[in-house]
MIMILUM-970762 format. One record per residue (C-alpha): residue number from 0; x, y, z. Coordinates in nm, 2 decimals, always signed. Layout:
NODE;NUM;X;Y;Z
...
//
This chain:
NODE;0;+10.60;+10.33;+9.82
NODE;1;+10.49;+10.64;+9.95
NODE;2;+10.65;+10.87;+9.66
NODE;3;+10.48;+10.53;+9.38
NODE;4;+10.13;+10.62;+9.61
NODE;5;+10.17;+11.04;+9.57
NODE;6;+10.30;+10.97;+9.18
NODE;7;+10.08;+10.75;+9.10
NODE;8;+9.74;+10.99;+9.26
NODE;9;+9.86;+11.27;+9.04
NODE;10;+9.83;+11.07;+8.77
NODE;11;+9.50;+11.03;+8.82
NODE;12;+9.45;+11.35;+8.90
NODE;13;+9.58;+11.47;+8.61
NODE;14;+9.40;+11.18;+8.37
NODE;15;+9.05;+11.33;+8.52
NODE;16;+8.97;+11.01;+8.69
NODE;17;+8.90;+11.20;+8.98
NODE;18;+8.65;+11.40;+8.85
NODE;19;+8.35;+11.46;+9.09
NODE;20;+8.31;+11.50;+9.47
NODE;21;+8.21;+11.16;+9.50
NODE;22;+8.52;+11.00;+9.38
NODE;23;+8.69;+11.29;+9.58
NODE;24;+8.50;+11.15;+9.91
NODE;25;+8.55;+10.82;+9.88
NODE;26;+8.91;+10.76;+9.88
NODE;27;+8.90;+11.01;+10.16
NODE;28;+8.69;+10.74;+10.32
NODE;29;+8.90;+10.49;+10.23
NODE;30;+9.23;+10.63;+10.34
NODE;31;+9.11;+10.76;+10.65
NODE;32;+8.98;+10.36;+10.66
NODE;33;+9.35;+10.28;+10.62
NODE;34;+9.51;+10.45;+10.86
NODE;35;+9.27;+10.43;+11.13
NODE;36;+9.23;+10.08;+11.12
NODE;37;+9.56;+9.94;+11.20
NODE;38;+9.58;+10.16;+11.49
NODE;39;+9.26;+10.09;+11.65
NODE;40;+9.20;+9.67;+11.52
NODE;41;+9.60;+9.57;+11.37
NODE;42;+9.97;+9.56;+11.61
NODE;43;+10.02;+9.98;+11.58
NODE;44;+10.01;+10.21;+11.84
NODE;45;+9.98;+10.53;+11.80
NODE;46;+10.34;+10.67;+11.86
NODE;47;+10.42;+10.42;+11.57
NODE;48;+10.19;+10.67;+11.33
NODE;49;+10.29;+11.00;+11.41
NODE;50;+10.55;+11.26;+11.37
NODE;51;+10.72;+11.43;+11.65
NODE;52;+10.88;+11.68;+11.44
//
């Protein structure tokens, strides 16, 4: 699933759908909320979202 998301992001970047700072900031904010919400509110402990490598 992760590779698919990166592929779609690359396509959107090349097609120009991410042009402009507003869209980039919105996408970054959505990603941040999507990462923090399961840890702060949901069932995921911080140890499941980090990598030791």
